[in-house]
C-alpha positions as CSV (number, residue, x, y, z in Angstrom):
1,M,18.4,-16.2,-17.5
2,T,15.4,-14.1,-18.3
3,V,14.2,-12.1,-15.2
4,T,10.5,-11.7,-15.1
5,L,8.5,-9.6,-12.7
6,D,7.2,-12.8,-11.0
7,L,10.7,-14.1,-10.6
8,L,11.9,-10.8,-9.2
9,L,9.1,-10.7,-6.6
10,H,9.8,-14.3,-5.7
11,A,13.4,-13.4,-5.1
12,Y,12.4,-10.6,-2.7
13,R,10.2,-13.0,-0.8
14,S,13.2,-15.3,-0.5
15,G,15.5,-12.6,0.8
16,I,17.4,-12.1,-2.5
17,F,17.8,-9.0,-4.7
18,P,19.5,-8.3,-8.0
19,M,22.5,-6.0,-8.8
20,A,24.8,-5.2,-11.7
21,E,28.5,-4.6,-11.6
22,H,28.1,-1.2,-13.2
23,R,25.7,0.8,-15.3
24,H,27.0,-0.6,-18.6
25,D,27.1,-4.2,-17.5
26,P,24.5,-6.2,-19.5
27,E,24.3,-8.9,-16.8
28,I,22.7,-8.9,-13.4
29,F,23.5,-11.2,-10.5
30,W,21.6,-12.2,-7.3
31,V,22.7,-11.1,-3.8
32,E,21.9,-12.4,-0.4
33,P,24.2,-10.6,2.1
34,R,25.6,-12.5,5.1
35,R,25.0,-9.4,7.1
36,R,21.8,-7.5,6.3
37,G,20.9,-3.9,6.9
38,I,17.5,-3.0,8.3
39,L,15.9,0.2,9.6
40,P,13.7,-0.7,12.5
41,L,10.4,1.0,12.0
42,D,10.0,1.6,15.8
43,G,13.6,2.8,16.1
44,F,14.1,5.5,13.5
45,H,16.3,8.2,15.1
46,I,15.4,11.8,14.5
47,S,18.2,14.0,15.9
48,R,17.5,17.5,17.2
49,S,19.0,19.0,14.1
50,L,16.9,16.7,11.8
51,A,13.8,17.5,13.7
52,K,14.4,21.2,13.2
53,R,15.0,20.6,9.5
54,L,11.8,18.5,9.1
55,K,9.7,21.3,10.7
56,R,10.7,23.8,8.1
57,N,8.2,24.6,5.3
58,D,10.6,24.9,2.4
59,Y,10.1,21.5,0.9
60,Q,7.2,19.3,-0.4
61,V,6.9,15.5,-0.3
62,T,5.0,13.3,-2.8
63,L,4.5,9.6,-3.2
64,N,4.7,7.9,-6.6
65,H,4.8,11.2,-8.4
66,D,8.1,10.8,-10.3
67,F,9.4,7.2,-10.1
68,D,11.5,7.7,-13.2
69,G,13.1,10.8,-11.7
70,V,13.9,9.0,-8.4
71,I,15.5,5.9,-10.0
72,D,17.5,8.2,-12.4
73,G,18.6,10.3,-9.4
74,C,19.8,7.2,-7.6
75,A,21.7,6.1,-10.7
76,D,23.3,9.5,-11.2
77,R,26.6,8.9,-9.6
78,A,30.1,7.8,-10.6
79,E,29.5,4.2,-9.8
80,T,26.0,2.6,-9.8
81,W,24.6,-1.0,-9.9
82,I,21.5,0.3,-11.8
83,N,21.9,-0.9,-15.4
84,D,19.3,-0.6,-18.1
85,E,17.7,-4.0,-17.3
86,I,17.3,-3.2,-13.6
87,R,15.9,0.3,-14.4
88,S,13.4,-1.4,-16.8
89,L,12.4,-4.1,-14.3
90,Y,11.7,-1.7,-11.5
91,T,9.9,0.7,-13.7
92,D,7.6,-2.2,-14.7
93,L,7.2,-3.2,-11.0
94,Y,6.1,0.4,-10.4
95,H,3.5,0.3,-13.1
96,Q,2.3,-3.0,-11.7
97,G,2.0,-1.5,-8.2
98,D,4.8,-3.4,-6.5
99,A,7.4,-0.7,-6.4
100,H,7.0,2.8,-5.0
101,S,8.9,6.1,-4.8
102,L,8.8,9.0,-2.4
103,E,10.0,12.3,-3.7
104,V,11.4,15.5,-2.0
105,W,10.9,18.7,-3.8
106,M,12.4,22.2,-3.2
107,D,11.6,25.2,-5.4
108,N,9.7,22.8,-7.8
109,E,12.9,20.7,-8.3
110,L,13.3,17.1,-7.4
111,V,16.1,17.1,-4.8
112,G,15.9,13.8,-3.1
113,G,14.0,10.5,-2.8
114,V,13.9,6.8,-2.1
115,Y,12.4,3.9,-4.0
116,G,11.7,0.3,-3.1
117,V,9.7,-2.9,-3.5
118,T,6.8,-4.0,-1.3
119,V,6.1,-7.7,-0.6
120,G,3.6,-8.4,2.2
121,G,4.6,-6.2,5.1
122,A,8.1,-5.7,4.0
123,F,9.4,-2.5,2.3
124,C,12.7,-3.5,0.5
125,G,14.5,-0.2,0.0
126,E,16.5,-0.2,-3.1
127,S,18.3,3.1,-3.2
128,M,18.0,6.8,-2.3
129,F,19.6,10.0,-3.5
130,S,20.1,13.6,-2.4
131,R,20.9,16.8,-4.3
132,R,20.4,19.1,-1.4
133,R,21.6,18.8,2.2
134,D,19.4,16.4,4.3
135,A,17.0,15.6,1.4
136,S,17.5,11.9,1.7
137,K,17.1,12.1,5.5
138,I,13.8,13.9,4.9
139,A,12.7,11.2,2.5
140,L,13.5,8.4,5.0
141,A,11.7,10.1,7.9
142,W,8.6,10.6,5.8
143,I,8.5,7.1,4.4
144,V,9.2,5.5,7.8
145,D,6.2,7.5,9.1
146,L,4.1,6.2,6.2
147,L,5.2,2.6,6.6
148,N,4.3,2.7,10.3
149,R,0.8,3.9,9.5
150,T,0.1,1.4,6.7
151,G,0.9,-1.9,8.5
152,F,4.5,-2.6,7.5
153,R,6.8,-4.6,9.8
154,L,10.1,-4.5,8.0
155,F,12.2,-1.9,6.3
156,D,15.0,-3.7,4.5
157,T,18.0,-1.5,3.5
158,Q,20.1,-4.4,2.2
159,F,23.4,-2.9,3.5
160,I,24.3,-0.5,6.3
161,T,26.1,2.8,5.7
162,P,27.2,5.3,8.3
163,H,24.3,7.5,7.0
164,L,21.7,4.8,7.8
165,A,23.4,3.9,11.1
166,S,23.1,7.5,12.3
167,L,19.3,7.2,11.7
168,G,18.9,4.0,13.7
169,G,19.9,1.4,11.0
170,Q,21.2,-1.9,12.2
171,E,23.1,-4.8,10.7
172,I,21.8,-8.3,11.5
173,T,22.6,-11.8,10.5
174,K,21.2,-13.5,7.4
175,D,19.2,-15.9,9.6
176,A,17.8,-13.0,11.8
177,Y,16.8,-11.2,8.6
178,R,15.0,-14.3,7.3
179,R,13.0,-14.4,10.5
180,H,12.0,-10.8,10.2
181,L,11.1,-11.3,6.6
182,T,9.0,-14.4,7.4
183,D,7.1,-12.4,10.0
184,A,6.6,-9.5,7.6
185,L,5.3,-11.7,4.8
186,E,2.5,-12.9,7.0
187,V,0.7,-9.6,6.7
188,E,-0.6,-7.7,3.7
189,A,0.3,-4.1,4.1
190,D,-0.7,-1.4,1.6
191,I,1.5,1.7,1.4
192,L,-1.4,3.5,-0.4
193,S,-3.9,2.9,2.5
194,A,-3.0,6.1,4.3
195,P,-2.0,9.6,3.1
196,L,1.4,11.1,3.6
197,A,1.8,13.2,6.7
198,A,0.3,16.6,6.6
199,S,3.6,18.2,7.7
200,G,7.1,17.6,8.9
201,Q,6.0,18.6,12.3
202,E,3.5,15.7,12.3
203,V,6.3,13.3,11.3
204,V,8.4,14.5,14.2
205,Q,5.6,14.3,16.7
206,R,4.6,10.7,15.8
207,N,8.3,9.6,15.9
208,T,8.6,11.0,19.4
209,Q,5.5,9.2,20.5
210,T,6.5,5.8,19.1
211,S,10.3,5.6,19.4
């Protein structure tokens, strides 16, 4: 089956996403987990140590500045489901304005980030990576802050890991996820409608006020 961008976006609106068995697998398959991971936008947990890390001024955060670098960083591991077709599809989605990346930089080096697909008021997180300690946590804190300010209702993480659970991630049933997705698709959020936070201190302050 030829996967077009329209088909890919339709899949996300239906609660389905693609994966490959490994980087060299020429085939992709569709996934709809029986138990789905989400990161509640009003329940992101910033620990005392993460708050301290966020307030340091030794990093920079950008949006859509290096999508290629982020997806390549996410694929740069021993085992990955990002094959050439998936990389090409999401890069095309990015150029079409339906996929976005958030980057974390230290000493002018890309050290972490996250990328995902937006449909309505849902941000479907695809993958994240970290080359320095806490870089992926910084990325998640900043993107949750941005999603909250730009009208999003759902942050889909697909699966739950101990890392995500420590930040407030939850695992819900497929039916519960579909209800959340239906609600999110009723709104048209725009991740570009507000700037990134001015500082990590601002991210921490807003999280304290809303969580």
